[in-house]
C-alpha positions in Angstrom: 25.1 10.5 -31.1 25.6 13.0 -28.1 26.9 16.3 -29.8 29.8 17.6 -27.6 31.5 21.4 -27.3 35.0 21.7 -28.8 36.1 22.1 -25.0 34.7 19.0 -24.5 36.6 16.9 -27.2 39.9 18.7 -26.3 39.2 16.9 -23.0 39.2 13.6 -24.8 41.2 10.9 -24.2 41.5 6.9 -25.1 41.2 4.2 -22.8 44.9 2.7 -22.5 44.5 0.0 -20.6 41.9 -1.4 -22.8 44.2 -0.6 -25.6 47.1 -2.1 -23.6 45.0 -5.7 -22.8 44.2 -5.6 -27.0 47.6 -5.7 -27.4 48.5 -8.5 -24.9 45.7 -10.7 -26.5 46.7 -10.4 -30.1 50.0 -10.8 -28.8 49.0 -14.4 -27.7 48.4 -15.7 -31.0 51.7 -16.7 -32.4 53.5 -15.8 -28.7 57.2 -17.0 -28.5 58.4 -18.6 -25.4 61.2 -15.2 -25.2 58.3 -12.8 -25.1 58.0 -12.2 -28.6 55.3 -13.0 -31.6 55.7 -15.2 -34.3 52.6 -14.4 -36.8 53.7 -15.0 -40.1 51.6 -13.4 -43.1 49.4 -15.2 -44.9 49.3 -18.4 -42.0 46.8 -19.9 -39.9 48.3 -18.0 -37.0 47.7 -14.8 -39.2 44.1 -16.0 -40.0 43.5 -15.8 -36.5 44.4 -12.3 -35.9 42.6 -11.2 -38.8 39.6 -13.0 -37.2 40.2 -11.9 -34.0 40.3 -8.0 -35.1 37.4 -8.4 -37.3 35.5 -9.5 -34.1 36.6 -6.8 -32.6 35.8 -4.1 -35.3 32.4 -5.7 -35.9 31.5 -5.9 -32.1 32.5 -2.2 -31.9 29.5 -1.3 -35.2 32.0 -1.6 -37.8 31.6 -2.6 -41.0 34.5 -5.2 -42.6 35.3 -4.7 -46.7 38.0 -7.2 -47.6 40.1 -6.6 -50.7 41.7 -8.9 -53.6 45.3 -9.1 -51.9 43.8 -9.6 -48.1 43.9 -6.0 -47.2 41.3 -5.4 -44.6 39.1 -1.5 -44.2 37.6 -1.4 -40.9 35.0 0.8 -41.0 32.7 3.5 -38.8 30.4 5.5 -40.6 30.1 9.4 -40.6 27.6 11.6 -40.9 28.5 12.4 -44.6 29.5 9.1 -46.2 29.9 10.6 -49.5 33.4 12.1 -47.9 36.7 9.8 -48.3 37.4 8.3 -44.4 40.2 9.6 -42.4 42.1 6.6 -42.4 44.4 4.9 -40.0 46.4 1.4 -39.8 49.4 -0.7 -40.5 49.8 -4.0 -40.2 49.4 -7.8 -37.9 52.1 -9.8 -39.7 55.4 -9.6 -38.1 59.0 -11.2 -38.4 60.0 -14.4 -37.4 60.9 -13.4 -34.0 59.1 -10.4 -33.9 57.8 -8.2 -31.2 54.0 -7.7 -29.4 53.9 -4.0 -30.9 55.6 -3.7 -34.3 52.4 -2.7 -36.9 50.2 -4.4 -34.1 50.1 -0.4 -32.3 49.7 0.8 -35.3 45.9 -1.5 -35.7 45.1 -1.0 -32.2 45.2 2.1 -31.8 42.8 2.9 -34.7 40.3 0.3 -33.0 40.5 2.4 -29.5 40.0 5.9 -31.5 36.8 4.0 -33.0 35.7 2.6 -29.3 36.6 6.1 -27.6 34.1 7.7 -29.9 32.0 5.2 -29.6 32.2 5.4 -26.1 31.3 9.0 -25.3 28.8 9.2 -28.7 30.8 11.3 -30.7 29.7 11.4 -34.4 32.1 12.7 -37.3 31.1 14.2 -40.7 33.5 12.0 -42.8 33.8 8.2 -41.7 36.7 7.0 -40.2 38.7 3.6 -41.1 40.9 1.3 -39.7 43.3 -0.6 -42.7 45.5 -3.4 -41.8 48.2 -3.8 -44.7 48.9 -7.6 -46.1 52.2 -8.4 -46.1 53.9 -5.4 -44.8 57.1 -7.4 -43.5 58.0 -9.2 -46.3 59.8 -12.2 -44.3 57.9 -15.1 -46.1 56.7 -13.5 -49.1 58.6 -10.8 -51.3 58.1 -7.5 -51.9 57.9 -6.2 -48.6 55.1 -3.4 -48.1 53.0 -5.8 -50.8 49.4 -5.0 -49.7 49.7 -1.4 -49.4 52.2 -1.5 -52.7 49.4 -3.1 -54.6 46.6 -1.0 -53.5 48.9 2.1 -54.6 50.3 0.6 -57.4 53.4 0.3 -56.7 53.7 -3.0 -58.4 50.4 -5.6 -59.8 48.1 -7.4 -58.4 49.7 -10.1 -60.6 53.3 -9.8 -59.3 52.0 -10.1 -55.8 49.9 -13.6 -56.0 52.9 -15.1 -58.4 55.5 -14.3 -55.3 56.4 -17.4 -53.4 58.0 -18.2 -50.2 60.8 -20.9 -49.2 58.5 -23.8 -49.8 57.0 -23.2 -53.4 53.7 -21.8 -51.9 52.6 -18.1 -53.4 50.6 -15.5 -51.9 47.6 -16.3 -53.9 47.1 -19.6 -52.9 47.6 -19.0 -49.0 45.3 -16.0 -49.6 42.6 -18.5 -50.4 43.7 -21.2 -47.8 43.0 -18.7 -44.8 40.2 -17.0 -46.8 41.3 -13.5 -47.1 41.0 -13.0 -50.9 37.9 -10.1 -51.1 36.0 -8.3 -53.9 37.6 -5.5 -53.4 39.8 -4.0 -56.6 43.1 -2.7 -54.5 43.6 0.8 -55.0 39.1 1.1 -55.3 38.6 2.0 -52.1 38.4 6.3 -51.2 41.2 7.5 -49.0 40.4 11.0 -47.2 44.0 10.9 -45.2 45.8 8.6 -44.0 47.2 8.9 -40.4 49.8 6.0 -39.0 51.2 5.2 -35.3 53.9 3.0 -35.0 57.1 2.6 -32.4 59.8 4.3 -33.6 62.2 1.1 -34.1 65.3 3.1 -33.1 66.5 4.9 -30.3 66.1 8.8 -30.8 63.5 9.6 -29.0 63.9 7.5 -25.9 67.9 9.0 -26.4 66.6 12.9 -26.4 63.4 11.4 -23.0 60.8 12.3 -26.0 57.4 10.7 -26.1 56.0 11.7 -29.1 57.8 12.2 -32.8 56.3 14.6 -35.1 57.5 12.5 -38.5 58.5 14.7 -41.4 58.8 12.4 -44.0 60.6 8.7 -44.7 64.7 8.4 -45.8 65.1 7.3 -49.6 67.8 4.2 -49.9 70.1 3.7 -52.3 71.4 0.5 -52.0 74.3 -1.1 -53.8 77.0 -4.5 -54.4 80.6 -3.0 -54.3 83.5 -5.5 -55.6 87.3 -4.5 -55.4 89.3 -6.6 -57.9 93.0 -8.0 -56.7 95.0 -10.9 -56.5 95.8 -13.9 -53.9 98.8 -14.6 -53.3 100.9 -16.5 -51.0 101.0 -14.6 -47.2 104.6 -16.1 -46.7 106.5 -15.4 -49.5 104.8 -11.9 -50.5 106.4 -8.7 -49.9 103.9 -5.8 -48.6 104.7 -3.4 -51.3 103.8 -6.1 -53.9 101.0 -6.8 -52.6 96.9 -6.4 -54.5 95.2 -6.9 -51.5 92.0 -6.0 -52.1 90.7 -6.3 -48.8 92.8 -3.5 -47.9 91.5 -1.4 -50.3 87.8 -2.4 -49.4 88.4 -1.8 -45.1 89.2 1.6 -46.0 85.9 2.0 -48.9 83.7 0.7 -46.2 84.9 3.0 -43.6 83.9 6.0 -46.5 80.7 4.4 -46.5 80.4 5.4 -42.6 81.7 8.9 -43.1 80.3 9.5 -46.1 76.7 10.0 -43.7 78.7 11.9 -41.1 79.3 14.9 -44.3 75.2 14.8 -44.7 73.9 15.4 -41.5 71.6 15.4 -39.9 69.7 12.2 -41.6 72.6 10.4 -43.5 72.5 6.5 -43.1 75.8 4.4 -44.2 75.7 0.5 -43.6 78.0 -1.9 -44.8 76.5 -5.1 -43.9 77.3 -8.0 -46.0 80.8 -9.1 -46.4 82.4 -11.7 -48.9 86.1 -12.4 -48.8 87.8 -14.2 -51.5 89.2 -16.9 -51.0 88.4 -16.6 -47.2 91.7 -18.5 -46.4 94.1 -17.4 -43.4 97.3 -17.5 -45.5 95.8 -16.3 -48.6 96.7 -12.5 -49.4 92.5 -11.7 -50.4 92.2 -11.4 -53.9 88.5 -10.5 -54.4 86.2 -8.3 -51.6 82.3 -8.2 -52.1 79.9 -5.9 -49.9 77.0 -4.1 -49.8 76.1 -0.6 -49.5 73.3 1.1 -48.1 73.2 4.7 -48.3 70.4 6.9 -46.8 69.0 10.4 -46.4 65.5 12.6 -46.2 65.3 13.8 -49.8 66.5 12.1 -53.2 68.6 14.8 -53.6 70.8 14.0 -51.0 71.1 10.3 -51.8 72.6 11.6 -55.1 74.7 13.6 -53.5 75.6 10.6 -51.3 75.7 8.7 -54.0 78.0 10.8 -56.1 80.2 11.1 -53.0 81.2 7.4 -52.3 81.8 6.8 -56.1 83.8 9.4 -56.2 85.6 8.2 -53.3 86.1 4.4 -54.8 87.6 6.1 -57.6 90.2 8.0 -55.7 91.1 5.0 -53.7 90.6 2.8 -57.4 93.4 5.1 -58.5 96.0 4.9 -55.4 95.6 1.2 -55.0 95.2 0.4 -58.7 93.0 -2.1 -57.8 89.4 -2.4 -60.0 86.3 -1.0 -58.1 83.0 -1.2 -59.1 79.9 -0.4 -57.6 76.7 -1.8 -59.1 72.8 0.0 -57.7 70.3 -3.4 -56.4 67.9 -0.9 -55.5 66.3 2.4 -54.8 63.5 3.7 -52.7 62.7 7.4 -53.1 62.3 9.6 -50.0 58.6 10.2 -49.0 57.7 13.9 -47.1 54.7 13.5 -45.3 51.9 15.6 -46.5 52.6 19.1 -44.4 48.9 19.7 -43.0 49.2 16.2 -41.8 52.0 16.7 -39.5 50.5 19.7 -38.5 48.0 17.8 -36.7 50.2 15.4 -35.2 52.5 18.5 -33.5 49.4 20.5 -32.8 48.0 17.6 -31.1 50.8 16.3 -29.3 51.1 20.3 -28.1 47.4 20.6 -26.8 48.0 17.2 -25.2 51.1 18.5 -23.2 53.2 15.7 -24.9 56.7 16.4 -25.3 57.5 15.9 -28.9 60.0 16.3 -31.8 60.5 16.4 -35.4 61.3 12.8 -36.5 61.9 10.9 -39.5 61.5 7.0 -40.3 65.0 5.0 -41.9 62.4 2.2 -42.1 59.3 1.9 -44.1 56.1 1.6 -43.4 53.0 1.3 -45.1 52.4 5.0 -44.8 55.2 5.7 -47.7 52.9 3.9 -50.1 49.5 6.0 -49.0 51.4 9.5 -48.8 51.5 8.3 -53.1 47.6 8.6 -52.7 46.6 10.7 -49.9 47.9 13.5 -47.4 49.3 11.4 -44.7 51.7 11.6 -41.8 53.0 9.3 -38.9 53.2 9.5 -35.2 55.9 7.7 -33.3 56.8 6.9 -29.6 59.6 5.5 -28.2 60.5 1.5 -28.2 62.9 0.1 -25.2 66.9 1.0 -26.9 64.9 1.8 -30.1 64.8 -2.3 -30.5 62.5 -3.8 -32.9 61.8 -6.8 -35.2 63.6 -8.9 -31.7 61.6 -10.6 -29.1 62.2 -8.1 -26.6 60.4 -5.1 -28.3 59.2 -3.0 -25.5 57.3 0.1 -25.1 55.7 1.5 -21.9 52.4 1.3 -21.2 52.6 5.3 -21.0 53.6 6.0 -24.0 51.4 3.3 -26.0 48.8 5.6 -24.4 49.9 8.9 -25.7 50.8 7.6 -29.1 47.0 7.0 -29.6 45.8 10.5 -27.9 47.7 12.1 -30.1 46.6 9.6 -33.2 42.8 10.3 -32.0 42.9 14.0 -31.8 44.7 14.8 -35.1 42.2 12.1 -36.8 39.5 14.4 -35.2 40.6 17.7 -36.8 40.7 15.9 -40.5 37.3 14.1 -39.6 35.8 17.1 -38.0 33.4 16.3 -34.9 29.4 16.8 -35.6 28.0 18.8 -33.2 
């Protein structure tokens, strides 16, 4: 390997056109008429995508290791291969109406980092690896973030293997069918630190006209089912003051879900996304309303504060109306702060490269959430058009794609250390 001075390294940049071309080539596997990608996990198209990325990795001199849940680890050796690797990655499975960049960008940005190091003959002290994680999307099998979750011990391999799709096919059978059950036990693959580059999947960076989001963590999530119980009655003969209208009380509480988020800024989120009205008849006063509540915030303490807030409001509305209100927890995901050292490495890289940047939080889950339980981890966000993702019109600018990869390159090099 040719040794490089620190000045030379600071001038290092990825080949943005090569990265873009790779993204567009991968996007042809499962391409949809509207310009998106449908490449569901463990389908024949997923196998083709894995095969293509594996071939590219081998052409770049990398070795490919697959574990028992189908996670892939593409390795570029370092001078000291006893050191745990500096890892980057994401996923290449998509939603049924997915886009070209969600997940795919993180995997191919890692590959472009390796290609760039190869182009310049740069050796690192620690190995560098690119990972793809099985079934991040959860659109065919649940749970979501399956491969990284098994790797991190969030649930067992047996639990993941037993998951079925709508046709009754299991994860284990489909992994075997496409030839991606490897010998390595999930979680036994060492990781020194982990970075993930991703489109933001939201509108904040674009709204601020900023190129790089320095992600400090992932929001905690609390999901609930809420039921307001009233009494069905005829809409004509029943006077207004004698009604027990569940919908009117429910709509007040729904508004309070949004208000609760505003009361816990700057990262509070409150959403009602699903509503069932009974009996749902034009001339019947609603007797029962069931709806979902989704609360999110940057720390577990703030999530708990929002929980207490919305429960207090529900108790007040129940007392005022005389209608019972029940709020039942459905699931909870803890907030995940990222490692301060990795966050600082991303910020330093963005600053040294001259890119506009700002702190960011992720409102969506990513494989980096599970990796952060095992090793120092960080994420890099770039803008996506109108903040749209999980949609065939998902889009990102080539210059942002390149910028995020350059930040990834330099953040990883800081951790892997250049030999010279």
